C-alpha positions as CSV (number, residue, x, y, z in Angstrom):
1,M,7.5,16.4,-4.5
2,T,4.5,15.0,-6.4
3,D,2.1,13.0,-4.3
4,E,-1.0,12.4,-6.4
5,I,-3.4,9.6,-5.9
6,Q,-5.1,8.8,-9.2
7,Q,-7.4,6.3,-10.5
8,I,-5.7,4.6,-13.4
9,Q,-6.8,2.3,-16.3
10,P,-6.1,-1.3,-15.2
11,L,-3.9,-3.3,-17.6
12,D,-5.2,-6.6,-16.4
13,S,-8.8,-7.6,-17.4
14,S,-9.3,-9.3,-14.0
15,I,-9.0,-5.9,-12.3
16,A,-12.1,-3.7,-12.1
17,E,-10.6,-0.6,-10.6
18,E,-7.1,0.6,-9.8
19,W,-5.6,3.4,-7.8
20,L,-2.0,4.6,-7.7
21,R,0.0,7.1,-5.6
22,K,2.4,8.8,-8.0
23,T,5.5,10.2,-6.3
24,N,9.0,11.3,-7.1
25,E,10.2,8.5,-4.7
26,P,8.3,5.4,-6.0
27,N,10.6,2.9,-4.2
28,L,9.9,4.6,-0.9
29,R,6.5,6.1,-1.1
30,A,4.4,4.5,-3.9
31,V,1.3,2.6,-3.0
32,S,-1.4,1.0,-5.3
33,A,-4.8,-0.6,-4.8
34,S,-6.5,-2.9,-7.2
35,K,-10.1,-4.1,-6.9
36,L,-10.6,-7.6,-8.4
37,R,-13.6,-8.0,-10.7
38,E,-14.9,-11.0,-8.8
39,G,-15.4,-10.9,-5.1
40,P,-15.0,-8.2,-2.4
41,W,-11.2,-8.2,-2.6
42,W,-8.7,-5.5,-3.0
43,H,-4.9,-6.0,-3.4
44,V,-2.9,-3.2,-1.9
45,S,0.8,-3.0,-2.9
46,V,3.3,-1.2,-0.8
47,W,6.4,-0.8,-3.0
48,V,8.9,-0.1,-0.2
49,M,8.3,-3.5,1.3
50,E,10.2,-5.1,-1.5
51,F,13.4,-3.4,-0.1
52,V,12.8,-3.4,3.7
53,R,13.4,-7.0,4.6
54,T,14.7,-7.1,8.2
55,G,14.8,-5.6,11.6
56,P,12.5,-3.4,13.6
57,L,11.7,-1.1,10.7
58,E,10.2,-4.0,8.7
59,L,8.1,-5.1,11.7
60,E,7.0,-1.5,12.4
61,L,6.0,-1.0,8.7
62,R,4.0,-4.3,8.6
63,H,2.2,-3.6,11.9
64,R,1.3,0.0,10.9
65,I,0.2,-0.9,7.4
66,D,-2.1,-3.6,8.8
67,D,-3.5,-1.2,11.4
68,A,-4.0,1.6,8.8
69,L,-5.8,-0.7,6.4
70,S,-8.0,-2.2,9.1
71,A,-9.1,1.3,10.1
72,V,-10.4,2.3,6.7
73,T,-14.2,2.6,6.5
74,G,-15.7,-0.5,4.9
75,V,-12.8,-2.9,5.5
76,T,-13.9,-6.2,7.0
77,S,-10.5,-8.0,7.0
78,V,-6.9,-7.6,6.1
79,E,-4.3,-10.3,5.4
80,E,-0.8,-10.1,4.3
81,E,-0.7,-12.0,1.0
82,D,2.9,-11.5,-0.1
83,R,6.0,-9.5,0.9
84,E,4.6,-6.3,-0.4
85,V,0.9,-7.1,-1.0
86,W,-2.1,-7.1,1.4
87,T,-5.5,-8.5,0.6
88,V,-8.3,-6.4,1.9
89,T,-12.0,-7.5,2.0
90,G,-15.1,-5.4,2.3
91,E,-16.3,-2.3,0.5
92,P,-13.7,0.4,1.1
93,T,-12.7,2.9,-1.7
94,G,-9.5,2.3,-3.4
95,K,-8.5,5.9,-2.8
96,A,-9.0,5.5,0.9
97,L,-6.9,2.4,1.0
98,V,-4.0,4.2,-0.8
99,E,-4.3,7.3,1.4
100,A,-4.2,5.2,4.6
101,V,-1.0,3.4,3.6
102,A,0.6,6.5,2.1
103,Q,0.4,8.1,5.5
104,V,2.3,5.2,7.0
105,V,5.1,5.2,4.4
106,D,5.3,9.0,4.7
107,D,5.6,8.8,8.5
108,L,8.5,6.3,8.2
109,A,10.1,7.8,5.0
110,D,13.1,9.2,6.8
111,Q,13.9,5.9,8.4
112,T,13.5,4.0,5.1
113,R,15.8,6.5,3.4
114,N,18.4,6.0,6.1
115,A,18.1,2.2,5.7
116,F,18.7,2.5,2.0
117,Q,21.7,4.7,2.5
118,G,23.2,2.2,5.0
119,R,23.4,-0.5,2.3
């Protein structure tokens, strides 16, 4: 399985810096972080959250993602912006944000695979 975290060229001019975890299971394990040009904000996208919408697994993922982001050096606040996007303020690195959330989705990958198979 490929699990590379790479800095990529942003396609949107409002983004100063962007990081992406490339994986063979993007719907389960991909994570990205985008630093906005203005302000101390990062947007962290967790792709699996588009598909995990109910039950204890959703709550566990949300709680653990919030905790993981809050623990990254340089983070001053974390807010859930949308179903699969968190806004992070402070001065963390994009790579550190992606690594932190990647650990969470990896820890719960077997459970999310099982949830998808049960559909």
